[in-house]
FILOLO-45252 format. One record per residue (C-alpha): residue number from 0; residue in one letter; y, z, x. Coordinates in steps of 0.25 Angstrom, whole numbers. Layout:
N
(r NUM A (Y Z X))
...
//
This chain:
280
(r 0 X (0 0 0))
(r 1 X (13 -4 6))
(r 2 X (23 6 3))
(r 3 X (38 2 2))
(r 4 X (51 8 -2))
(r 5 X (64 1 -6))
(r 6 X (77 2 -1))
(r 7 X (83 8 -13))
(r 8 X (75 21 -11))
(r 9 X (83 26 1))
(r 10 X (96 33 -4))
(r 11 X (109 30 3))
(r 12 X (114 37 15))
(r 13 X (123 50 15))
(r 14 X (135 41 15))
(r 15 X (131 34 2))
(r 16 X (128 21 10))
(r 17 X (114 14 8))
(r 18 X (103 16 18))
(r 19 X (102 4 27))
(r 20 X (89 -4 24))
(r 21 X (84 -2 39))
(r 22 X (86 13 38))
(r 23 X (79 13 25))
(r 24 X (67 5 31))
(r 25 X (66 15 42))
(r 26 X (65 27 32))
(r 27 X (55 19 24))
(r 28 X (46 17 36))
(r 29 X (47 31 40))
(r 30 X (43 36 27))
(r 31 X (30 27 27))
(r 32 X (34 15 19))
(r 33 X (28 1 23))
(r 34 X (39 -7 16))
(r 35 X (54 -7 13))
(r 36 X (60 -14 1))
(r 37 X (74 -19 5))
(r 38 X (84 -19 -7))
(r 39 X (94 -30 -7))
(r 40 X (108 -26 -12))
(r 41 X (120 -34 -14))
(r 42 X (126 -29 -1))
(r 43 X (122 -21 11))
(r 44 X (111 -21 22))
(r 45 X (101 -28 13))
(r 46 X (108 -36 3))
(r 47 X (113 -50 -1))
(r 48 X (122 -49 11))
(r 49 X (111 -47 21))
(r 50 X (111 -58 31))
(r 51 X (98 -64 37))
(r 52 X (101 -58 50))
(r 53 X (102 -44 43))
(r 54 X (90 -46 35))
(r 55 X (81 -50 47))
(r 56 X (86 -37 54))
(r 57 X (82 -29 43))
(r 58 X (68 -36 43))
(r 59 X (66 -34 58))
(r 60 X (70 -19 57))
(r 61 X (60 -18 46))
(r 62 X (49 -24 55))
(r 63 X (53 -14 66))
(r 64 X (52 -2 57))
(r 65 X (39 -7 52))
(r 66 X (42 -8 37))
(r 67 X (40 -20 28))
(r 68 X (50 -27 20))
(r 69 X (41 -33 9))
(r 70 X (51 -32 -3))
(r 71 X (65 -32 -6))
(r 72 X (72 -28 -19))
(r 73 X (86 -30 -25))
(r 74 X (93 -25 -38))
(r 75 X (104 -35 -38))
(r 76 X (99 -42 -50))
(r 77 X (102 -30 -59))
(r 78 X (117 -33 -57))
(r 79 X (116 -48 -55))
(r 80 X (105 -53 -64))
(r 81 X (98 -66 -63))
(r 82 X (98 -66 -78))
(r 83 X (112 -63 -81))
(r 84 X (119 -71 -92))
(r 85 X (130 -75 -82))
(r 86 X (125 -87 -73))
(r 87 X (134 -82 -62))
(r 88 X (127 -69 -61))
(r 89 X (113 -76 -62))
(r 90 X (118 -85 -50))
(r 91 X (122 -73 -42))
(r 92 X (108 -66 -45))
(r 93 X (101 -78 -40))
(r 94 X (109 -78 -28))
(r 95 X (107 -64 -25))
(r 96 X (91 -66 -26))
(r 97 X (91 -78 -18))
(r 98 X (99 -70 -7))
(r 99 X (89 -58 -9))
(r 100 X (77 -68 -7))
(r 101 X (84 -73 6))
(r 102 X (86 -59 11))
(r 103 X (71 -56 8))
(r 104 X (67 -68 16))
(r 105 X (75 -63 28))
(r 106 X (69 -49 26))
(r 107 X (55 -54 25))
(r 108 X (52 -47 11))
(r 109 X (42 -53 3))
(r 110 X (48 -51 -11))
(r 111 X (61 -48 -18))
(r 112 X (62 -39 -30))
(r 113 X (68 -48 -41))
(r 114 X (75 -43 -54))
(r 115 X (73 -55 -63))
(r 116 X (84 -51 -73))
(r 117 X (85 -42 -85))
(r 118 X (86 -42 -100))
(r 119 X (94 -29 -98))
(r 120 X (93 -16 -90))
(r 121 X (97 -2 -94))
(r 122 X (103 0 -80))
(r 123 X (111 -13 -80))
(r 124 X (120 -10 -92))
(r 125 X (129 -21 -90))
(r 126 X (119 -32 -91))
(r 127 X (118 -38 -105))
(r 128 X (104 -39 -111))
(r 129 X (99 -53 -110))
(r 130 X (89 -60 -119))
(r 131 X (75 -59 -113))
(r 132 X (72 -74 -113))
(r 133 X (85 -77 -106))
(r 134 X (81 -67 -95))
(r 135 X (68 -73 -93))
(r 136 X (74 -87 -92))
(r 137 X (85 -83 -82))
(r 138 X (75 -74 -74))
(r 139 X (66 -86 -72))
(r 140 X (77 -95 -68))
(r 141 X (82 -85 -58))
(r 142 X (69 -84 -51))
(r 143 X (67 -99 -51))
(r 144 X (80 -100 -44))
(r 145 X (76 -90 -34))
(r 146 X (62 -95 -31))
(r 147 X (67 -106 -20))
(r 148 X (73 -94 -12))
(r 149 X (61 -85 -14))
(r 150 X (52 -97 -9))
(r 151 X (61 -99 3))
(r 152 X (60 -85 7))
(r 153 X (46 -82 3))
(r 154 X (51 -70 -5))
(r 155 X (44 -66 -19))
(r 156 X (54 -64 -31))
(r 157 X (47 -51 -36))
(r 158 X (51 -49 -50))
(r 159 X (52 -34 -53))
(r 160 X (49 -27 -66))
(r 161 X (62 -20 -69))
(r 162 X (69 -13 -81))
(r 163 X (75 -26 -85))
(r 164 X (69 -28 -99))
(r 165 X (63 -41 -94))
(r 166 X (48 -44 -90))
(r 167 X (43 -32 -96))
(r 168 X (28 -34 -96))
(r 169 X (18 -38 -85))
(r 170 X (14 -51 -92))
(r 171 X (29 -55 -93))
(r 172 X (32 -52 -79))
(r 173 X (19 -60 -75))
(r 174 X (23 -72 -83))
(r 175 X (37 -71 -77))
(r 176 X (32 -71 -63))
(r 177 X (22 -82 -66))
(r 178 X (32 -91 -72))
(r 179 X (37 -95 -58))
(r 180 X (24 -98 -52))
(r 181 X (29 -94 -39))
(r 182 X (23 -83 -29))
(r 183 X (37 -80 -26))
(r 184 X (39 -73 -39))
(r 185 X (32 -60 -42))
(r 186 X (33 -46 -47))
(r 187 X (39 -34 -40))
(r 188 X (32 -24 -49))
(r 189 X (38 -11 -51))
(r 190 X (29 0 -55))
(r 191 X (39 10 -61))
(r 192 X (47 0 -68))
(r 193 X (36 -5 -78))
(r 194 X (33 9 -83))
(r 195 X (43 9 -95))
(r 196 X (36 -3 -101))
(r 197 X (22 -5 -94))
(r 198 X (11 0 -85))
(r 199 X (13 -4 -70))
(r 200 X (-2 -6 -68))
(r 201 X (-3 -16 -80))
(r 202 X (9 -24 -74))
(r 203 X (2 -24 -60))
(r 204 X (-10 -30 -65))
(r 205 X (-3 -40 -73))
(r 206 X (6 -45 -62))
(r 207 X (-5 -44 -52))
(r 208 X (-2 -53 -40))
(r 209 X (12 -56 -44))
(r 210 X (16 -42 -39))
(r 211 X (24 -45 -26))
(r 212 X (30 -31 -24))
(r 213 X (29 -17 -31))
(r 214 X (39 -6 -33))
(r 215 X (33 8 -35))
(r 216 X (41 17 -45))
(r 217 X (37 28 -54))
(r 218 X (42 30 -68))
(r 219 X (42 41 -79))
(r 220 X (40 34 -93))
(r 221 X (45 45 -101))
(r 222 X (59 44 -94))
(r 223 X (59 30 -98))
(r 224 X (72 26 -90))
(r 225 X (77 24 -76))
(r 226 X (75 39 -74))
(r 227 X (61 37 -76))
(r 228 X (58 32 -62))
(r 229 X (53 43 -53))
(r 230 X (46 45 -39))
(r 231 X (33 39 -37))
(r 232 X (21 47 -44))
(r 233 X (31 55 -52))
(r 234 X (31 45 -64))
(r 235 X (21 39 -74))
(r 236 X (16 27 -66))
(r 237 X (1 27 -64))
(r 238 X (1 23 -50))
(r 239 X (-15 24 -49))
(r 240 X (-15 13 -59))
(r 241 X (-4 5 -53))
(r 242 X (-10 5 -39))
(r 243 X (-23 1 -45))
(r 244 X (-16 -10 -52))
(r 245 X (-9 -15 -39))
(r 246 X (-23 -15 -32))
(r 247 X (-29 -23 -43))
(r 248 X (-19 -34 -41))
(r 249 X (-20 -34 -26))
(r 250 X (-5 -30 -24))
(r 251 X (-3 -28 -9))
(r 252 X (12 -28 -8))
(r 253 X (22 -16 -6))
(r 254 X (24 -5 -15))
(r 255 X (38 -1 -14))
(r 256 X (44 12 -20))
(r 257 X (57 9 -27))
(r 258 X (67 20 -28))
(r 259 X (81 18 -34))
(r 260 X (90 25 -31))
(r 261 X (86 30 -18))
(r 262 X (85 45 -15))
(r 263 X (81 55 -4))
(r 264 X (67 57 -3))
(r 265 X (63 45 -13))
(r 266 X (56 37 -2))
(r 267 X (48 49 3))
(r 268 X (43 52 -11))
(r 269 X (40 37 -13))
(r 270 X (31 35 0))
(r 271 X (24 48 -3))
(r 272 X (21 44 -17))
(r 273 X (17 30 -13))
(r 274 X (6 36 -3))
(r 275 X (0 43 -15))
(r 276 X (1 30 -24))
(r 277 X (-6 22 -13))
(r 278 X (-18 31 -14))
(r 279 X (-20 29 -29))
//
């Protein structure tokens, strides 16, 4: 089991500035993680502004530290959606994702967490709800527009199941991915995100080989909102069934603990829990 942690898990420094990716990678390696998930922001050390030279420096430093950069994540599409009714916003979302794919190519990551758009989201109050069919059409148009860039850089667009009121069943997610008939469109399966409206082990068996990457989170169903996300092994996820399902479909990629926002001690708790989960 390749155990990973993403950059959002590490809290800001004492002066409020974000921790540098290289420093976070060092800390992750010292804690025993095998992989580190870089998070692509609008600005900063790993961002849409990052040059090829800077990306290659991060890649070389990861190799020196001895930690793998297999996945990258970005939340930019929450604010700049590929299904926004404004075509100019959709153009910007497309440009952002092309740039992120290019950055992934320089960094050597295999997959990019991709947010396909949303019907609506409770934490994006400014986004006007869109018709489901419209979201489906625009989301597919966006991915088709990104595929040439994904192919150029050999990076999988890994569509994550998120709280976007879209792609709400494993059968629908499977059909959405299969509609592109491309090995460079897959699933970034988030175990905790699915708990409100499904069972992760069922999703895993349905998606099967389409799963390119995994986020490990836990969730308390009775809470039923964003406050329901808790430390691994502290919620309602049946991790024994989840791990059995991953083994049954032959998943061999990274398992990345996603912790947002970062907080002191979170990465330490996550690695301890993942070592227990690995034995289930």
